[in-house]
C-alpha positions in Angstrom: 133.8 -43.5 35.9 133.0 -44.9 32.2 134.5 -43.1 29.2 132.2 -42.3 26.2 133.0 -41.5 22.8 130.2 -40.1 20.7 130.8 -40.3 16.5 128.6 -37.6 15.3 127.2 -37.4 11.6 125.0 -34.6 10.8 125.9 -31.8 8.7 123.4 -29.2 10.6 123.9 -28.4 14.1 120.3 -27.4 14.6 119.2 -30.7 13.5 117.0 -33.0 16.1 119.8 -35.5 15.3 122.4 -33.0 16.5 120.2 -32.2 19.6 120.4 -35.9 20.4 124.2 -35.7 20.4 124.0 -32.6 22.6 121.7 -34.3 25.1 123.8 -37.4 25.4 127.1 -35.3 25.8 125.4 -33.0 28.4 123.3 -35.6 30.2 126.1 -38.1 30.5 128.6 -35.6 31.9 126.1 -34.3 34.5 126.3 -38.1 35.5 129.9 -38.2 36.0 131.0 -39.9 32.6 133.9 -38.6 30.7 132.6 -37.9 27.2 134.4 -37.0 24.0 132.8 -36.1 20.7 134.0 -36.6 17.2 131.9 -34.2 15.3 132.7 -35.5 11.7 131.2 -32.6 9.5 132.5 -30.0 12.0 136.1 -31.8 11.8 135.9 -31.8 8.0 136.7 -35.5 8.4 137.8 -37.1 5.0 135.8 -40.6 4.6 137.9 -41.6 1.7 140.8 -44.1 2.7 143.9 -43.5 0.3 147.5 -43.1 0.6 147.4 -39.8 2.8 146.4 -42.2 5.5 149.9 -43.3 6.0 153.4 -41.4 6.6 154.9 -44.2 4.3 153.6 -47.3 2.6 155.2 -50.8 2.5 154.7 -51.0 -1.5 154.7 -47.7 -3.3 154.1 -49.5 -6.5 150.9 -51.5 -6.0 148.7 -49.9 -3.3 146.3 -52.3 -1.2 144.4 -50.4 1.4 144.4 -53.3 4.2 147.9 -54.3 3.5 149.2 -50.6 4.2 146.8 -50.4 7.4 148.5 -53.4 8.8 151.9 -52.2 7.8 151.0 -48.6 9.5 150.0 -50.4 12.6 153.0 -52.4 12.8 155.4 -49.3 12.3 153.2 -46.5 13.6 152.6 -44.8 10.1 149.1 -43.8 10.5 148.5 -40.0 9.9 148.0 -37.5 12.8 144.4 -37.4 11.9 143.9 -41.0 12.1 146.0 -41.8 15.1 143.9 -39.2 17.0 140.8 -41.0 16.2 142.2 -44.6 17.1 143.5 -43.4 20.4 139.8 -42.0 21.1 138.3 -45.3 20.3 141.0 -47.2 22.6 140.2 -44.7 25.3 136.5 -45.2 25.3 134.4 -47.7 27.3 131.2 -46.8 25.3 131.1 -46.0 21.8 127.9 -44.2 20.5 127.1 -43.7 16.4 124.9 -40.6 16.4 123.4 -40.4 12.8 120.4 -39.9 10.5 119.6 -43.0 8.7 120.6 -42.2 4.9 119.7 -44.7 2.2 119.3 -47.7 4.6 122.8 -47.3 6.1 125.5 -44.9 7.5 126.0 -41.3 6.0 129.3 -41.7 3.9 131.2 -39.4 6.3 130.5 -42.0 9.2 131.1 -45.1 6.9 134.2 -43.6 6.0 135.3 -43.2 9.4 134.9 -46.8 10.0 136.7 -47.8 6.8 139.6 -45.8 8.0 139.7 -46.0 11.8 138.5 -49.5 12.1 141.8 -50.6 10.5 143.4 -53.8 9.8 146.0 -54.4 12.4 144.1 -52.1 14.8 140.9 -53.6 15.4 141.2 -56.9 13.5 143.8 -59.0 11.5 147.7 -59.2 12.2 146.8 -62.1 14.6 143.6 -60.4 16.3 140.5 -62.2 16.4 136.8 -61.2 15.7 133.3 -61.6 17.2 134.0 -63.5 20.7 137.5 -63.2 20.3 137.6 -59.5 19.1 139.9 -57.0 20.4 137.3 -54.7 22.0 135.5 -57.1 23.9 135.6 -54.8 27.0 133.9 -51.9 25.1 130.0 -51.4 24.6 128.3 -49.8 21.6 125.1 -48.7 20.5 123.4 -46.5 17.8 121.3 -43.4 18.3 119.7 -42.4 15.1 116.8 -40.6 13.5 114.7 -41.7 10.6 112.9 -40.1 7.9 109.8 -42.6 8.1 107.7 -43.6 10.8 108.0 -46.6 12.8 105.5 -48.7 11.1 107.4 -48.6 8.0 110.3 -50.3 9.6 108.6 -53.7 10.3 108.6 -56.8 8.8 105.6 -55.9 6.7 106.5 -52.2 6.4 107.7 -50.8 3.1 111.2 -50.1 4.4 111.5 -53.6 5.9 112.5 -54.8 9.2 114.9 -52.3 10.9 117.1 -55.0 12.8 117.8 -56.2 9.3 118.7 -52.6 8.2 120.9 -52.2 11.2 122.3 -55.9 11.2 125.8 -54.4 8.9 126.5 -52.0 11.7 125.6 -53.7 14.8 126.9 -57.2 13.7 129.3 -56.3 11.0 131.3 -53.3 12.9 130.6 -53.3 16.6 130.2 -57.2 17.2 132.8 -57.9 14.8 135.5 -56.3 16.9 134.3 -57.8 20.1 131.9 -55.1 21.5 128.9 -55.5 23.5 126.0 -54.4 21.3 123.1 -52.6 23.2 119.6 -51.9 21.5 119.5 -49.0 19.5 117.9 -45.6 20.4 115.7 -44.7 17.4 114.0 -41.4 16.9 111.3 -42.3 14.4 110.5 -39.2 11.9 111.4 -36.3 14.1 111.0 -34.0 11.2 107.1 -34.5 11.5 107.1 -34.2 15.0 105.9 -31.1 17.1 108.1 -29.1 19.3 106.5 -30.9 22.5 107.0 -34.4 20.8 110.6 -33.7 20.2 111.0 -32.5 23.8 109.4 -35.9 24.9 111.9 -37.8 22.8 115.0 -36.0 24.4 113.4 -36.7 27.6 113.0 -40.6 26.4 116.7 -40.6 25.4 117.8 -39.3 28.9 116.0 -42.1 30.5 117.5 -44.7 27.9 121.1 -43.3 28.9 120.2 -43.7 32.7 119.4 -47.2 31.9 122.3 -48.1 29.9 123.5 -50.6 32.3 120.1 -52.4 32.5 119.8 -52.7 28.7 119.8 -56.3 27.4 122.5 -56.7 24.6 121.8 -57.7 21.3 125.3 -59.2 21.4 127.7 -59.8 24.0 130.7 -61.9 25.0 130.0 -61.6 28.8 128.1 -63.6 31.1 124.7 -62.3 31.8 
C-alpha cells in the first residue's frame, strides 16, 4: 500500500485547514495507506536555513548555503532535525502540502521547510537531474489548500489573478522540478465565510478527491498515461 507524507502548515488546530489535514490522515489510513504527518507549527520547525543545519561545514570562513548542503549530503553532515524530514520525504510515495494561501504563496514555515529539506545534493545537484530526469520521478505530489477569497477572485479576470499562475512556483518549481508527478490541487475556497453544513460538505468533497487519487489527470508527469 502507498505511503503518504502530509506537510501541514497552519498554527491553529481548530482551523478548517487543520480539519483537511485530519481528514486526509484519517481517511487515507482507513483505506490502508501508511501516513506520516509533519505538523510544522506543532514541531516548532525553524524555517531559516543557516549553519545549524549542519554538523560541520566545508568552509568555516565563507558560508554559502547550497555548497554546504551538497557537502552535508556527501558527508552525512545534516542535522538530526533535517535528516528526519529527508528520511520521511524519501519514504513517501505521495507528498501533500496542506496549507492556507498566504500572500499568494506558501506560509513562511512551509517555504522554509522546502528551502532546508529540498537540499542541494539530496533532491537536485551533485549529478542529479531535474524535471523529467528528477530524482523523485517515482513520487506523486499535490496541494491541499484554503484561500481567504472566493473562487471567482482567482480567475484570469478576477482581482487575485489566475490560480494556476499563483501555484506555478510550487507545482512546477518545487514538485515537478525534482521529478514528481503533480496532481491537480484540492482547493477549499474561502472556508472562513462558509456555514457548518458547507464545511461538512467540503470535507466530504475532499474524501471523494482522495478516493480518486489514482484517477486524477496529472498537471505534470514523467509517466506515459
